[in-house]
ROLO-98819 format. One record per residue (C-alpha): z, x negated, y. Coordinates in Angstrom, 2 decimals, always signed. Each point is the difference from the previous one (the first is absolute). Layout:
BEGIN
Z, X, Y
...
END
This chain:
BEGIN
-32.74, -40.23, +17.35
+1.99, +1.91, +2.64
-2.18, +3.08, -0.55
+0.63, -0.27, -3.74
+3.76, -0.17, +0.55
-0.14, +2.99, +2.34
-2.00, +2.00, -2.54
+2.45, -0.92, -2.75
+2.97, +1.04, +2.16
-1.59, +3.38, +0.78
-0.64, +0.63, -3.69
+3.62, -0.78, -0.75
+1.22, +2.40, +2.70
-2.43, +2.67, -1.25
+1.53, -0.23, -3.46
+3.61, +0.04, +1.16
+2.02, +2.99, -1.32
+1.25, +0.52, +3.57
-2.00, +2.07, +2.51
-0.91, -2.21, +2.98
-1.80, +0.86, +3.26
-0.56, -1.84, +3.28
-0.49, +1.66, +3.39
-1.67, -1.12, +3.24
+2.83, -0.07, +2.59
-2.40, +0.93, +2.81
-1.86, +3.08, -1.26
+2.28, +0.78, -2.99
-2.82, +0.18, -2.55
+0.54, -1.08, -3.58
-1.71, -3.37, -0.44
+0.78, -0.58, -3.68
+1.30, +2.00, -2.95
+0.38, -1.40, -3.49
-0.98, +1.93, -3.13
+3.57, +1.13, -0.65
+0.02, +1.67, +3.43
-3.23, +1.83, -0.80
+1.35, +1.11, -3.40
+3.10, +1.47, +1.68
-2.08, +1.71, +2.68
-2.06, +1.69, -2.72
+3.20, +1.67, -1.22
+0.61, +1.62, +3.39
-3.54, +0.41, +1.39
+0.50, +3.76, +0.09
+2.70, -0.53, +2.65
-2.05, -2.31, +2.24
-3.15, +0.41, +2.11
-1.56, -3.09, -1.64
-1.02, -1.27, -3.42
+1.11, -3.24, -1.61
-3.42, -1.63, +0.30
-0.01, +0.57, +3.76
+3.46, -1.44, +0.58
-1.13, -3.22, +1.71
-1.08, +0.75, +3.57
+2.09, +3.17, +0.20
+2.84, +0.33, +2.52
+3.52, -0.42, -1.34
+0.76, +3.25, +1.87
-1.12, +2.06, -3.03
+3.36, -0.66, -1.66
+2.16, +1.19, +2.87
+0.76, +3.31, +1.62
+1.07, -1.81, +3.18
-2.12, -3.20, +0.12
+1.14, -1.08, +3.47
+3.36, -1.19, -1.33
-1.65, -1.83, -2.88
-2.47, -1.69, +2.35
+2.78, -1.28, +2.26
+1.87, -1.27, -3.03
-2.74, -1.99, -1.71
-1.58, -1.42, +3.15
+3.11, -1.99, +0.92
+1.11, -2.75, -2.43
+3.50, +0.24, +1.47
+0.36, +3.30, -1.88
-0.88, -1.56, -3.34
+0.82, -0.06, -2.85
+0.48, +3.77, -0.18
+0.50, +2.42, -2.89
-0.63, +3.73, +0.05
-0.41, +2.98, -2.31
-2.94, +2.31, +0.75
-0.41, +3.56, -1.23
-3.50, +1.31, -0.71
+0.38, +3.57, -1.17
+1.92, -0.18, -3.29
-0.57, -3.75, -0.35
+2.17, -2.86, +1.28
-1.12, -3.51, +0.92
+2.19, -3.05, +0.52
-1.50, -2.32, +2.62
+0.90, -3.55, +1.00
-1.71, -1.63, +2.99
+0.13, -3.77, +0.54
-1.59, -2.23, +2.64
-2.85, -2.40, -0.83
+0.07, -3.03, +2.28
-2.26, -3.00, +0.52
+1.13, -3.59, -0.43
+0.84, -0.13, +3.69
+2.08, +3.17, -0.23
-2.51, +2.36, +1.60
+0.14, +3.59, -1.29
-3.14, +0.73, -2.02
+0.97, +3.51, -1.03
+2.19, +2.07, -2.30
-0.17, +0.04, -3.81
+1.10, +3.17, -1.78
+1.28, +0.19, -3.55
+0.68, +3.47, -1.32
+0.70, +2.05, -3.09
-0.08, +3.63, -1.11
+3.66, +0.85, -0.73
-0.08, +3.79, -0.40
+1.66, -0.05, -3.43
+2.66, -2.47, +1.07
+0.82, +2.09, +3.08
+0.22, +3.17, -2.10
+2.40, -1.76, -2.40
+2.14, -1.22, +2.88
+0.12, +3.45, +1.58
+0.97, +1.49, -3.36
+2.82, -2.46, -0.48
+1.14, +0.56, +3.58
+0.10, +3.74, -0.62
+1.94, -0.55, -3.21
+2.42, -2.09, +2.04
+0.58, +2.82, +2.46
-0.27, +3.17, -2.08
+1.27, +1.26, -3.31
-2.94, +0.26, -2.42
+1.40, +3.00, -1.87
+0.69, +2.34, +2.92
-2.01, -1.51, +2.84
+3.12, -0.03, +2.18
+1.17, -3.04, +1.93
+2.09, -2.41, -2.07
+3.46, -1.30, +0.87
-1.19, -2.98, +2.03
-2.37, +2.09, +2.10
+2.70, +2.61, +0.60
+2.40, -2.69, +1.16
-2.67, -1.29, +2.38
-0.21, +3.50, +1.51
+3.76, -0.04, +0.60
-0.24, -3.45, +1.58
-2.78, +1.20, +2.31
+2.09, +2.97, +1.06
+3.07, -2.17, +0.58
-2.06, -2.25, +2.28
-0.72, +2.88, +2.38
+2.35, +0.26, +3.01
+2.42, +2.91, -0.20
-1.09, +0.79, -3.56
+1.62, +2.80, -1.98
-0.85, +0.94, -3.58
+1.25, +1.40, -3.29
-0.75, -1.49, -3.42
+0.17, +2.12, -3.15
+0.57, -1.49, -3.46
-1.05, +2.38, -2.81
+0.86, -0.41, -3.67
-1.35, +2.37, -2.68
+2.69, +1.77, -2.02
-0.92, +0.49, -3.65
-3.18, -2.08, +0.14
+1.28, -2.57, -2.49
+0.44, +2.71, -2.64
-3.62, +1.14, +0.39
-1.27, -3.57, +0.00
+1.99, -0.92, -3.13
-0.62, +3.17, -2.01
-3.60, +0.84, +0.94
-1.38, -3.48, +0.58
-1.03, -2.16, +2.91
-3.34, +1.80, +0.36
+1.77, +3.27, +0.80
+2.47, -1.88, +2.19
-2.84, -1.54, +2.01
-1.62, +3.41, +0.42
+3.27, +1.41, +1.34
+0.30, -2.87, +2.47
-3.50, +0.71, +1.29
+0.90, +3.67, +0.48
+3.17, -1.04, +1.83
-2.14, -2.16, +2.31
-2.34, +2.93, +0.68
+2.92, +2.28, +0.83
+1.43, -2.62, +2.33
-3.35, -0.22, +1.81
-0.05, +3.78, +0.36
+3.53, +0.27, +1.40
-0.31, -3.13, +2.14
-3.42, +0.85, +1.43
+1.05, -0.50, +3.64
-1.86, -3.07, +1.32
+3.17, -1.79, +1.08
+1.59, +0.03, -3.49
-0.42, -2.95, -2.39
+0.46, +0.14, -3.78
+0.49, -2.78, -2.55
+0.79, -0.56, -3.65
+2.83, -2.50, -0.08
-0.09, -0.55, -3.75
+0.35, +1.88, -3.27
+0.95, +3.57, +0.90
+1.22, -0.89, +3.49
-1.89, +1.10, +3.12
+0.67, -0.27, +3.73
-0.95, +1.81, +3.19
+0.09, -1.37, +3.55
+0.65, +2.54, +2.76
-0.62, -1.64, +3.42
+2.87, +1.82, +1.72
+3.62, +0.79, -0.88
+0.15, +3.68, +0.86
+2.57, +1.39, -2.42
-1.56, +3.46, -0.21
-3.47, -1.32, -0.80
+1.34, -2.51, -2.54
+2.10, +2.56, -1.85
-2.82, +2.56, +0.02
-2.37, -2.57, -1.47
+2.57, -1.07, -2.60
+0.53, +3.61, -1.08
-3.74, +0.55, -0.38
-0.33, -3.18, -2.06
+2.82, +1.02, -2.34
-1.62, +3.41, -0.51
-3.53, -1.32, -0.47
+0.87, -2.76, -2.46
+2.35, +2.32, -1.89
-2.79, +2.53, -0.74
-1.31, +0.01, -3.62
-2.70, -2.51, -1.02
-2.87, +1.23, -2.16
-3.26, -1.62, -1.15
-1.95, +0.14, -3.24
+2.30, +0.86, -2.89
+3.05, -0.98, +2.03
+1.33, +3.15, +1.63
+3.00, +0.64, +2.24
+1.56, -3.43, -0.22
+2.99, -0.18, +2.30
+1.20, -2.92, +2.08
+1.61, -0.19, +3.40
+0.79, -2.48, +2.72
+3.00, -1.41, +1.80
-0.42, -1.36, +3.52
+1.99, -2.47, +2.05
-0.62, -0.17, +3.75
+0.85, -2.78, +2.44
-0.75, +0.02, +3.73
-0.67, -2.82, +2.40
+1.54, -1.21, +2.17
+3.12, +2.01, -0.98
+0.18, -1.39, -3.53
-1.59, -3.41, +0.52
-2.58, -1.93, +1.93
-1.52, -2.19, -2.73
-2.20, +0.87, -2.96
+2.71, -1.14, -2.41
+2.72, +2.11, +1.62
-2.13, +3.15, +0.18
-1.23, -0.24, -3.59
+3.44, -0.92, -1.31
+1.63, +2.98, +1.69
-2.73, +2.42, -1.04
+0.58, -1.28, -3.54
+3.76, +0.55, +0.31
-0.61, +3.56, +1.23
-2.34, +0.58, -2.94
+2.69, -1.17, -2.42
+2.44, +2.48, +1.54
-2.58, +2.79, -0.23
-0.55, -0.66, -3.70
+3.70, -0.13, -0.79
+0.46, +3.28, +1.89
-2.03, +1.84, -2.60
-3.63, -1.00, +0.62
-2.65, +2.17, +1.64
+1.70, -0.65, +3.34
-0.50, -2.06, +3.15
+2.71, -1.98, +1.72
+0.09, -1.77, +3.35
+1.76, -3.37, +0.05
+3.55, -0.20, +1.33
+2.11, -3.14, +0.39
+2.51, +1.34, -2.51
-2.68, -0.47, -2.63
+0.47, -3.76, +0.31
+1.75, -0.27, -3.36
-3.22, -1.31, -1.45
-0.15, -2.68, +2.67
+3.56, -0.97, -0.83
-0.97, -0.25, -3.67
-2.68, -2.48, +0.99
+2.58, -1.97, +1.94
+2.17, -0.14, -3.12
-3.03, -1.13, -2.00
-0.69, -2.67, +2.61
+3.56, -1.32, -0.31
-0.21, +0.01, -3.81
-3.32, -1.86, +0.09
+1.46, -2.60, +2.35
+2.88, -0.50, -2.47
-2.43, -0.27, -2.92
-1.93, -2.70, +1.84
+3.17, -2.03, +0.36
+0.49, -0.40, -3.76
-3.52, +0.74, -1.34
+1.70, +1.09, -3.26
-1.56, +3.46, -0.05
-3.44, -0.94, +1.32
-2.74, -0.70, -2.50
-3.68, -0.91, +0.02
-2.13, +1.82, -2.55
-3.60, -0.98, -0.74
-3.13, +1.97, -0.79
-3.07, -1.84, -1.31
-3.43, +0.10, +1.65
-2.64, -0.65, -2.67
-3.68, -0.76, -0.22
-1.76, +3.30, -0.68
-2.21, -1.49, -2.70
+2.08, -2.65, -1.77
+3.49, +1.47, +0.64
+1.12, -3.51, +0.96
+3.00, +0.12, +2.36
-1.23, -1.32, +3.34
+3.13, +0.73, +2.03
+3.29, +1.87, -0.04
+1.21, +2.06, +2.92
+3.64, -0.53, +0.98
+1.82, +3.30, +0.60
+3.56, +0.07, +1.34
+2.56, +2.28, -1.67
+3.54, +0.90, +1.14
+2.80, +1.29, -2.18
+2.66, +1.88, +1.99
+3.40, +0.17, -1.71
+0.44, +3.69, +0.90
-3.55, +1.34, +0.32
-1.78, -1.96, -2.74
-3.50, -1.37, +0.51
-1.16, +0.70, +3.56
-3.71, +0.37, +0.63
-1.63, -2.74, +2.12
-1.62, +2.83, +1.97
+3.53, +0.86, +1.15
+1.62, -3.37, +0.63
-2.91, -2.09, +1.30
-0.43, +2.19, +3.14
+3.77, -0.33, +0.49
-0.34, -3.78, -0.26
-2.80, +0.03, +2.56
+1.93, +2.18, +2.43
+3.18, -2.04, -0.29
-1.52, -3.47, +0.25
+0.93, -0.80, -3.61
-3.63, -0.26, -1.11
-0.20, -3.74, +0.70
+2.97, -0.69, -2.25
-1.33, +2.33, -2.70
-3.51, -1.48, +0.12
+1.37, -3.52, -0.14
+1.91, +0.90, -3.16
-3.09, +1.50, -1.65
-2.31, -2.84, +1.04
+2.32, -2.76, -1.20
+0.77, +1.81, -3.24
-3.68, +0.74, -0.66
-1.10, -3.59, +0.55
+2.84, -1.29, -2.18
-0.77, +2.47, -2.82
-3.73, -0.76, +0.11
+0.72, -3.68, -0.68
+1.26, +1.03, -3.45
-3.10, +2.00, -0.98
-1.90, -1.79, -2.74
-3.30, +1.68, +0.92
+0.29, -1.34, +3.59
-1.05, +3.36, +1.45
+0.28, +0.53, +3.73
+2.88, +1.99, +1.47
-0.64, +2.65, +2.67
+2.70, +0.77, +2.58
-0.10, +2.90, +2.47
+0.94, -0.78, +3.57
+1.17, +2.62, +2.49
-2.13, +0.70, +3.05
+2.99, -1.04, +2.12
-0.29, -3.58, -1.28
-3.53, -0.59, +1.26
-0.78, -1.19, +3.48
+3.36, -1.57, +0.87
-0.83, -3.55, -1.04
+2.60, -0.36, -2.78
-1.94, +1.03, -3.12
-1.72, -3.31, -0.72
+3.30, -1.88, +0.21
+1.62, +2.48, -2.38
-2.84, -0.42, -2.51
+0.00, -3.80, +0.36
+3.75, -0.08, -0.69
-0.32, +2.14, -3.15
-2.87, -2.12, -1.35
+1.81, -3.26, +0.67
+3.27, +1.15, -1.57
-1.64, +1.41, -3.14
-2.77, -2.56, -0.42
-2.57, +2.79, -0.44
-3.56, -1.06, +0.93
-1.14, +1.93, +3.06
-3.12, +1.30, -1.73
+2.21, +1.91, -2.45
+1.56, +2.12, +2.76
-1.59, +3.15, +1.41
+1.38, +1.75, +3.09
-0.77, +3.73, +0.06
-0.30, +1.77, +3.34
-0.76, +3.61, +0.91
-2.31, +0.91, +2.86
+3.00, +1.21, +2.01
+0.96, -3.65, +0.48
-3.43, -0.75, +1.41
+0.60, +2.35, +2.91
+3.44, -1.18, +1.08
-0.98, -3.27, +1.68
-3.64, -0.59, -0.80
-0.54, -3.43, +1.54
+3.24, -1.44, -1.39
-0.84, +1.43, -3.42
-3.24, -1.98, +0.06
+2.09, -3.09, +0.67
+2.30, +0.81, -2.94
-3.00, +0.40, -2.30
-1.46, -3.30, +1.13
+3.27, -1.81, -0.65
+0.36, +1.55, -3.45
-3.56, -0.95, -0.92
+0.58, -3.55, +1.21
+2.95, -0.14, -2.41
-2.35, +1.13, -2.77
+1.65, +3.42, -0.44
-2.19, +2.99, -0.88
+0.12, +3.25, +2.00
-0.53, +3.50, -1.43
-0.61, +3.24, +1.92
+2.27, +2.56, -1.69
-0.47, +3.80, -0.30
-3.51, -0.12, +1.49
-1.22, +3.48, +0.96
+3.30, +1.57, +1.05
+0.65, -1.42, +3.41
-2.27, -0.96, +2.85
-2.63, -1.21, -2.44
-3.05, -1.48, +1.66
-2.70, -2.46, -0.87
+0.94, -1.64, +3.27
+3.23, -1.25, -1.63
-2.00, -1.56, -2.81
-2.16, -1.82, +2.56
+2.86, -1.06, +2.26
+2.39, -1.24, -2.66
-0.67, -2.28, -2.94
+1.21, +1.74, -3.15
-0.12, -1.33, -3.54
+0.70, +3.36, -1.59
-0.29, +3.72, +0.81
+2.33, +2.38, -1.86
-1.34, +3.57, -0.19
+2.80, +2.54, +0.40
+1.02, +1.76, -3.20
-0.56, +3.47, +1.47
-3.75, -0.65, +0.10
+0.05, -1.49, -3.50
+1.86, +2.95, -1.51
-2.18, +2.59, +1.75
-3.25, -1.85, -0.80
+0.02, +1.59, -3.46
-0.33, +3.54, +1.38
-1.27, -0.43, +3.55
-3.42, -1.52, +0.73
+0.97, -0.88, +3.58
+2.90, -2.18, -1.17
-2.21, -1.60, -2.66
-2.51, -0.78, +2.74
+2.71, -1.73, +2.05
+1.06, -2.14, -2.98
-3.61, -0.97, -0.64
-0.67, -0.73, +3.68
+3.01, -2.32, +0.26
-0.88, -1.71, -3.31
-3.58, -0.57, +1.20
+1.28, -1.27, +3.32
+2.34, -2.42, -1.78
-2.87, -1.44, -2.02
-2.10, -0.52, +3.12
+2.86, -1.69, +1.82
+1.01, -2.07, -3.03
+3.42, +1.71, -0.04
+1.93, +1.15, -3.06
+0.56, +3.78, -0.17
+3.06, +1.37, -1.79
+0.27, +3.64, -1.06
+3.65, +1.02, +0.30
+1.63, +2.95, -1.78
-1.99, -0.24, -3.26
+2.10, +2.24, -2.22
-2.43, +1.45, -2.57
-3.01, -1.05, -2.03
-2.08, +2.32, +2.19
+1.13, -1.87, +3.12
-0.91, -3.30, -1.67
-3.44, +1.17, -1.07
-0.78, +1.28, +3.48
+1.02, -3.16, +1.89
-1.91, -2.12, -2.53
-3.03, +2.18, +0.62
+0.38, -0.36, +3.77
+0.16, -3.80, -0.25
+3.58, -1.04, +0.84
+1.02, -3.57, -0.86
+3.64, +0.48, -0.99
+2.43, +2.81, -0.81
+3.70, +0.73, +0.38
+2.01, +2.97, -1.23
+2.13, +1.63, -2.65
-2.85, -0.04, -2.54
+0.27, -3.78, -0.08
+3.75, -0.34, +0.51
+2.83, +1.47, +2.03
+1.93, -2.30, +2.34
+2.76, -1.79, -1.84
+2.62, -2.73, +0.49
-0.26, -3.65, -0.96
+1.63, -0.95, -3.33
+2.97, -1.52, +1.83
+0.75, +3.40, +1.60
-0.70, +2.22, -3.00
+3.57, +0.06, -1.42
+1.46, +1.06, +3.37
-2.69, +2.63, +0.59
+0.54, +1.42, -3.50
+3.75, +0.13, +0.63
-0.58, +1.87, +3.29
-2.30, +2.51, -1.66
+2.51, +0.64, -2.82
+2.70, +0.55, +2.62
-2.19, +2.49, +1.89
-0.85, +1.87, -3.19
+3.66, +0.28, -0.91
+0.81, +1.21, +3.51
-2.75, +2.61, -0.19
+1.22, +1.18, -3.40
+3.48, +0.58, +1.43
-1.49, +2.06, +2.83
END
């Protein structure tokens, strides 16, 4: 009977979809390998000195370039369990070693479970590269460039200069000749930057749109100004390709030095940006080094900060607009994203991209987020379709232990069921206080609140984040969605994330769907839900519509007078 049970157990292990092997802890030979192991070995036999049929009885050393370390590891149960990733030529194996013990606790030997993960590793490496580099030009993206500045700042006695470059006249080419021509020009700009900045100590990045940056790891004025002059000349030369001949653009450059002009990333970038603004207003095609007198722009931000603080006192000019997120097949509204809007009595509607950073810098973000969260939960209670409401939270609000209490308060006051609330978070928040963020996520999930990863693909995107954190939804950044129509690499990213979402049981939302072509492509790539202007633009709740219409009429009349 015992022999029958043993035979039955071995047959079950043989038929498991997981590759399993056992190893003798004394001579390190493979004592058992199930059929799944042999099937996987057959796929990589050309990389090994053995064949699948001869696996049992062979030394485990055949899998390792340095077997001594592996032998020490698996011979001592104190080291187990242990996980590792092994490279065999172009292939990658994920290995997990656990200890098999007798009833009395004696170590009988290690058991290895393993899998061929070459495709998964390639996908992760691709997403990591997309997180660090701009797919159009191949240059470092904004986040990577900022990391370079941080690394330089961390060096004792550091000195450096940071250049901000903005292309003059690019918008005209992009608008009149099409995005395809615009993209080609940006690639040529990147090539010219590589040529001029060929010295090994120079770093180049694309900050966004038609903005580029250069990091010079010293602050020698002569070298910086010589480089700036060469950049202005090189980028101002005519651009020609195909039928497009002698197109003319130029560049303006703002330069900030550290430590003279600041000793944090924010200060250096802000002051390079101020210098760039001055260069553009001086007639374009010029470079300007930051001077304290240029601080008018900083003072403008201080005025904006004061005005925002006043607006938060009354809440009269703050609104929450909503944009639906719909099922890609049925067009049923699954959720609505809450988007804060601010009407300034003198300046009109102010972009969230302008006032939210001000709120974060000034400590007003908690008050602003509380307003949006409470208003969103309250509004959602009136929706007849009982769709969920999605609320963005600033990275500054994660990891300080207050988020769950804020959410609990809003749910209790509005009466909204927790499962109808989604909290959206960008990957930037995941890097601010990683362990505390995990705690925030756990508390939110215990409340029953859903969590969405927003703008996936633009920040420090990594499959590691999808393993470490429990997400209910992944939102694919609109830049990939829009470019997926014309660029196979962006389409591949959309498809990869959609496939990943299906495997993880996570909803994938394609943001920025503005045309039928965008819709057709994301449907083809397998996304679950969509959001964008094609479906509906963000708009106010019915209770706010009369006031918003009055504001817009007032702005139109003001514009007509101008």
